[in-house]
DOZA-879168 format. One record per residue (C-alpha): x, y, z. Coordinates in steps of 0.05 Angstrom, whole numbers, plus 32768, in hexadecimal, padded with zeros to 4 digits. Layout:
N
XYZ
...
//
This chain:
635
805D7DFA7EE5
80557DD67F27
804D7D8A7F2B
80087D717F19
7FD27D667F4C
7FB47D257F34
7F737D0F7F53
7F2F7CF97F3D
7EF57D277F4D
7EBE7D037F26
7E9B7CE67F63
7E9D7D277F8A
7E957D577F4E
7EC87D887F33
7EDF7DC07F61
7F067DFF7F53
7F4F7DFA7F66
7F747E337F85
7FBD7E3E7F94
7FD87E687FCC
80087E9A7FAE
80407EB87FD8
80717EEF7FC8
80BA7EDC7FCC
80DE7EFB8006
81217F1B7FF4
81447F158037
812B7F26807C
812A7F6C8098
814D7F7A80DA
81197F63810C
81277F9E8139
810A7FCF8107
80D07FA880E9
80867FAC80F9
80477F9780D5
802D7FDD80E5
7FE47FED80D9
7FE07FCD8094
7F9C7FAC809A
7F6B7F998064
7F397FCD804E
7EFC7FAB8030
7ECE7FC37FF9
7EFA7FFB7FDE
7F0B7FDF7F99
7EE77FB67F65
7F037F9A7F26
7EFD7FC47EE8
7ED47FA97EAE
7EFF7F8B7E78
7EF67F957E2F
7EE47F4D7E24
7EC67F357E66
7E9F7F497EA3
7EBF7F6C7EDE
7ECB7F4E7F21
7ED07F627F69
7F0F7F577F90
7F0D7F277FCA
7F357F29800A
7F7E7F1E7FFB
7FC37F2F8016
7FF17F69801A
802C7F5E7FEB
80617F36800E
80367F178045
80317ED68020
7FE97EC6800F
7FB87ED07FD6
7F897EA47FB1
7F9E7E8D7F6B
7F917EC37F37
7F917EF97F6C
7F507EE57F8D
7F277EF47F4E
7EF07EC67F34
7F037E897F0B
7EDF7E697ED1
7EBB7E267EDA
7EF17DF07EDD
7EC47DC67EB0
7EAC7DF87E7B
7E947DC27E4C
7E517DB37E6E
7E327D6F7E7B
7E327D427EB7
7E707D497EE3
7E637D137F16
7E547CC97F16
7E697C937EE6
7EAD7C817ECA
7ED07CA77E93
7EC57C8A7E4D
7EF57C5A7E2B
7EF87C5B7DDF
7F1F7C377DA9
7F5B7C5A7D8D
7F887C8F7DAC
7F6C7CC87DD6
7F667D0E7DBA
7F527D547DD1
7F0A7D637DBF
7F027DA87DDD
7F2C7DDE7DFE
7F167E197E27
7F257E517E17
7F1A7E397DCF
7F537E3C7D9D
7F647E837D86
7F357EA07DBA
7F3E7EEB7DCA
7F257F177E02
7F327EDF7E34
7F2D7EF17E7D
7F717EF47EA1
7F577ECE7EDD
7F3A7E8E7EBF
7F4F7E457EB9
7F607E1D7E7B
7F3B7DDC7E70
7F447DA27E3F
7F107D6C7E30
7F2B7D2A7E16
7F087CF47DEE
7F117CC07E25
7F2D7CB57E69
7F777CBD7E71
7FAE7C9E7E9A
7FB37CD17ED2
7FFD7CC47EDA
80097CE37E95
7FE27D237EA2
801D7D487EBD
803A7D8E7EBA
806D7D747E87
80377D5C7E57
80017D917E60
801A7DD87E60
80037E207E58
803C7E477E39
804C7E917E3B
807C7E917E01
80AA7E587E12
80A07E5C7E5E
806D7E2F7E80
80397E557EA9
803B7E457EF3
7FFB7E267F0D
7FD37DE87F22
7FC17DAF7EF3
7F877D817F04
7F677D477EE0
7F227D277EE8
7F007CF67EB9
7F0B7D137E74
7F1A7D5B7E89
7F5D7D797E9B
7F5D7DBE7EBB
7F977DEE7EC4
7F8F7E287EF6
7FC67E5D7EEF
7FE77E707F30
7FE47EBA7F1E
7FBA7EE87EF5
7FCC7EE27EAB
7FE97F1E7E86
7FBE7F4F7E61
7FC17F497E14
7FF07F0D7E1A
7FE77ED07DEC
7FEF7E8C7E0D
7FFA7E477DEE
7FD77E087E08
80027DCB7DFC
7FF37D817E07
80287D4E7DF2
801C7D087DD8
803B7CEE7E18
7FF57CF47E35
7FD67CAD7E2F
7F957C8A7E3B
7F8D7C507E6B
7FA67C207E37
7FE67C477E2D
7FD47C647DEA
7FF27CA97DE1
7FCB7CE67DCA
7FB87CE17D81
7FE37D1E7D73
80027D567D9D
7FCE7D8C7DAA
7FD97DD77DA9
7FAC7E137DAC
7FB27E5C7DBE
7F8A7E937DE0
7F947EDD7DED
7F837F017E2D
7F587F407E29
7F737F857E32
7F6A7FAB7E74
7F397FE17E84
7F3F801D7EB3
7F18801E7EF3
7EF3805D7F05
7F1B80937F29
7F1F808B7F74
7F4180AD7FAE
7F76808A7FD6
7F6E80BE800C
7F3980F08023
7F66812B8033
7F5281628003
7F928189800F
7FC181567FEF
7FFD817A7FD2
800A81767F87
8041814B7F6A
805381297FAB
803880E57F99
805580A77F79
8042805E7F69
8067801E7F58
80537FD57F4C
806B7F8F7F56
80677F5B7F1D
801F7F477F2F
80007F8C7F30
80017F9A7F7B
800B7FE67F7F
802D80107FB4
801380587FB6
8037808E7FDF
802280D77FEA
802781128019
7FF4813D803B
800181878040
8020819D8081
7FF881A580C1
7FF481EF80CF
7FF181E3811A
802D81B4811E
804E81CB80DE
805A818580C4
804A815E8085
803981148086
804E80DF8054
802080A3804A
802380628022
7FEC80318010
7FED7FEE7FEB
7FBA7FDC7FB6
7FB47F917FB3
7F9F7F717F72
7F737F407F98
7F537F6A7FCE
7F5B7FB47FBB
7F767FE97FE9
7F987FDA802B
7F9B80098065
7FC88046805E
800980478085
80298087809E
807280858088
808C80C680A5
807E810B80C0
80A9814280A4
80B5818780C1
809681B6808E
809481858054
80A681418037
80C1814D7FF1
80D081257FB2
80AE80E47FC4
80C780A87F9D
80AF805F7F9E
80CD801F7F83
80B27FD77F88
80D67F977F75
80B57F627F4B
80AE7F387F8B
808A7F6E7FB2
80C17F8D7FDD
80BF7FD97FDB
80E280197FEE
80C980607FF5
80FB809A7FF9
80F180E58002
811481248019
80FF81528051
80FF819D8053
813A81978082
816081778047
816181318064
815A80F48038
812C80C18057
8114807B8042
80E88043805B
80E47FFD8040
80AF7FC78039
80CF7F82803A
80AF7F3D803F
806B7F5B804F
80827F8C8086
80947FD6808A
80D27FEB80AF
80BC800480F3
80D1804B80E2
80F0807380AA
813C807480A5
816580B3809B
819980A78065
81B980EC8063
81BF81238098
81F781528081
81E4819C8080
81CE81B4803B
81A881EF801E
818281C77FE9
814E81907FEB
8168814F7FCC
813F81297F98
814880DF7FA6
814480A87F73
813280617F89
8139801C7F6C
812E7FD67F87
81387F907F6B
81667F547F6B
81697F597FB7
81867F9F7FB6
81687FE27FCA
818780237FB0
817C806D7FC1
81A580A27F9E
81A380EE7FA0
81CB812E7F94
81D281667FC5
81F981A47FD5
8224819E8013
823181DF8038
826D81C7805F
82A281B9804F
82B081E88014
826D81EA7FF0
826D81A87FCB
823B81857FA0
8235813C7FB0
821780FF7F90
820280CE7FC6
81F380857FB5
81DA80587FED
81CD800E7FE0
81BF7FD3800D
81A37F8E8009
81577F92800C
81547F768052
81947F94806E
81A17FD48096
81B080148071
81F7802F8074
81FB806280AC
82138099807D
821C80888033
8260809B8018
826080C87FDC
828680AF7FA0
828680F17F7C
828C81397F93
829881797F6D
82A881BE7F88
828881FA7F65
829D82427F58
8258825D7F48
821882537F70
81F482277F3C
81CF81EE7F5C
81C981CA7F19
821381BC7F15
820D81747F2E
81CB81517F33
8193812D7F0E
81A080EB7F30
817A80AD7F17
818380657F2E
817380207F13
81817FD97F2A
81837F997F00
81697F547F10
81AB7F407F30
81AA7F7C7F5F
81DF7FA47F3B
81D27FEF7F3D
81DD80287F0D
81D980727F1D
81DB80A97EE8
81E180F47EF4
81F781357ED3
8235815F7EDE
823A81A67EC4
828481B67EC6
827981FF7EB3
8264820B7EFB
829981E17F1C
82E381E87F2E
82F281A07F19
8311818B7ED7
82DD81557ECF
82B881617E8E
827081757E88
8241813B7E78
821481037E8F
823880D37EBE
822A808E7ED9
824180647F14
8234801B7F1E
82357FE97F57
822D7F9D7F55
82057F7D7F8D
82467F6A7FB0
82787FA27F9F
827F7FEB7FB0
826A80247F83
829980307F49
82B380757F3B
8285809B7F0B
8294809C7EC0
827B80CC7E8C
824F80B17E54
827180C17E12
825780FD7DEB
822681117E22
823E81587E2D
8202817B7E0B
81CE81677E3F
819381947E50
816E81687E83
817781367EBA
818080EE7EA0
814C80B77EAA
8161806E7EB0
813E802B7EAE
81587FE37EB2
81417FA97E87
81587F787EBB
819D7F6E7E9D
81B17FB07E7C
81957FF77E7F
818280347E56
818B807D7E66
816A80B77E42
816F81037E48
816681437E20
81A1815A7DF6
81AA819E7DD4
81CD81B67D97
81C882027D95
817E82107D9F
816881CB7D87
815081957DB7
814F814A7DB1
8146810D7DDD
818380E07DDE
818C80997DF9
81C880707E0F
81C580257E18
81EB80047E51
82047FBC7E4E
82357F9B7E7D
82677F8F7E44
82647FD37E22
824D80007E5B
8227803E7E42
822F804A7DF8
8230808D7DD3
81E980AB7DD7
81BD80AC7D9A
818280DA7D8B
813D80B97D90
810F80F57D86
80F8810E7D42
813481317D22
810681617CFD
80EA817D7D3E
811581B07D63
80E881CC7D99
80F281C87DE4
80E881837E03
80C881717E46
80E4812E7E5C
80CA81267EA2
80ED81037EDC
80EE80B97EEC
80AF80AA7EC4
80C680B47E7C
80E780707E72
80D280287E7F
80E87FE27E6C
80C57FA07E5F
81057F777E61
81057F727E16
80F87FBB7E04
80FD80027E1E
80C780367E16
80D580817E1B
80A780BE7E19
80AD810A7E18
808881497E03
80A381797DD0
808F81C07DBC
807681C27D75
806282087D5F
802E82217D90
801E81DD7DAB
804281A67DD2
803A815D7DBD
8048811C7DE1
807480E77DBF
808980A07DCE
80BB806F7DB1
80D7802B7DC2
811880057DBE
81187FBB7DAC
81517F997DD2
81567F5E7DA3
81627F8A7D66
81857FC27D8C
815B7FF77D69
812D80307D7B
80F080407D50
810280657D11
80D780A07D28
80B180AB7D6A
806680A47D69
803A80E17D75
800E80CA7DAE
7FE781097DBE
7FB581247D8C
7FE3815A7D72
7FAF818F7D84
7FA681927DCF
7FE381AB7DF4
800881757E1C
801E81877E61
8063817E7E80
8054813D7EA5
804E80F77E88
805D80AF7E9D
8067806F7E75
806780267E8A
806C7FE37E65
805A7F9C7E77
80827F5C7E6D
80627F507E29
80737F957E0D
802F7FB67E14
80377FFD7E2D
800D80347E4E
801B807E7E49
7FF880B27E73
800180FD7E70
7FDF813E7E81
7FC5816C7E4B
7F9C81AB7E46
7F5181A07E40
7F1E81D47E2C
7F2581F87E6E
7F5681D37E9A
7F8881997E98
7F7581507E96
7F98810C7E97
7F9780E37E57
7FB2809D7E47
7FC880777E09
7FD4802C7E00
800B800B7DD8
7FF87FC57DC0
80367F9D7DB0
80127F6C7D81
7FFD7FA77D55
803C7FD17D62
801280107D68
7FF780437D99
7FAD804E7DA4
7F8F80937DA5
7F9980B67DE8
7F5880BA7E0F
7F4780E27E4E
7F4880C17E92
7F2D80FE7EB5
7EF5812E7EA5
7F0881717E87
7F0181A67EBE
7F1F817B7EF6
7F6481997EED
7F8D815B7EFC
7FD781527EED
8017812F7F04
800780E87EEC
802F80B17F0D
802A806D7EEC
803F80257EFD
80367FEB7ECE
80407FA37EE7
805D7F6B7EBF
80187F4D7EB5
7FFD7F8F7E99
7FD67FA67ED6
7FE37FF07EE1
7FD880257F15
7FD280707F08
7FD980A47F3F
7FCD80EE7F30
7FC1812E7F56
7FAB81757F4E
7FCF81A87F25
7FF581E27F44
7FEB82257F22
7FF0826D7F37
800A82597F7C
7FCD822D7F8D
7FB481E67F85
7F7D81D87F53
7F4F819D7F4A
7F1181807F6C
7F11815F7FB0
7F28812C7FC0
7F6481417F97
7F8F81037F95
7F7280CD7F67
7F8680877F50
7F6E80587F19
7F7E800E7F0E
7F857FEF7EC9
7F787FA47ECA
//
């Protein structure tokens, strides 16, 4: 909590306080390759969704993440700083016998469905010594941590205005110590405490980030910073005349809605496998591969895009790499696998890391290469990257030794790199030989978790391995239902998420003639997964192959997936409420008949979420209404 702003407003009347909120810059980008670009505000494109316990609101003009300016609470409307009514100007505050006490608090004690953008007010029985109304004595607590914001005092009312939007479904404590005194030096009659709980979010209506009706399917992604500012990236199909495809990105700002789109790159033929990562502070990276088998990336740092995309890999190859990206702790990471034609037909794992604001290595040096004796492009691949709060990186991948000439055993491998050291040589995770999918990894800020599909004969299960700096990756354990044996669809990059205190995982599994969606979570404090995963789909409609899960800092999760409707596919969503330790019923986010799929989901630490989805691709053609690419905001 910042130091108190102590001033009397009784003669002039109470006014709403606001705090300019800036995103922390994680190092400066090389000035030779930075430009503000055409990222200008776009007004009127987004309004706040209606909450379950309060009225909706319209966004006001704000900032693009990283540029350093937004009103307190993200530019959204505040409650009256004096919610208790009565005259607010003229006269002196009352003086009474005996010690002061708190007469009223707003929100009232045990209140629920509280708006995430309001102020907290306390009415005292008499005037106070302003010098004692400080951030040490009057606090709003999120657990044990004081909420950052502005504290004001006038007459008999103290008002606290949070610097940022409060978290959805979070319970906050209001605390006033007996160090608060009246003018005579008498301390508060007794310490005061109360609690309130913020409402849950609600989905906005579907909207299009772009107007191009030929958006390709599956080539979109979204990620969020801690405050709910979302970065969307997507491609348009190639221009038949120039035979190119264009990659765009666009910020959604929690205060002002959509910003202008920025063209990140033009690719000969196509831009493939688009991946987005955003740090909690608002720095970002987008990486992709081209049809010419180049790996490209472009960063957004301290409110600016690099002037142009950077090529990270140029060696001739006959496959298109699938990059994985991570950013945080001042470090940006891109990792991928590819088949190198010369020399000698090698599979390579490439891991490129740099400080967020530094130049990329000219050509990243592979730490792992395997020759093959049979033309199987699955022999080395499935790369996934994560980075912790200190900037240390982890990369996991698969190695199928049955198609290689090396003596290295088949299994899931990992390589790590601290923020200051080089990449370590990859090590196999114990008992990981029976893999049947690419691994997925997520960091909790200090450690990490990896999951993948394992096989035993014709039986399938999801297994997980926990990483800590002291024990490294431990022997994997099964987390799916042991009584279910059918094929599992894990998904890539979107099947695992962490809140910092828990991990959430999701998958779909064939059960008889249907396919159901499941979810489970791992509590870091106890070191345990749920005894059995939860069935999140209805068990009747067939789940599709694509799903995404995200979790906020308080352990509330969102899960979105595609499933078959009466005639076509649709996107559905389920909500996990940590206080109840249960999933809600999955409900449609699109209308049956629209044929949408490929959900991409980002959940911010405060619970704000962004969903990005596109058309399905069946029978060699795109399906779905125009405009095909849609987004929804949960706030």
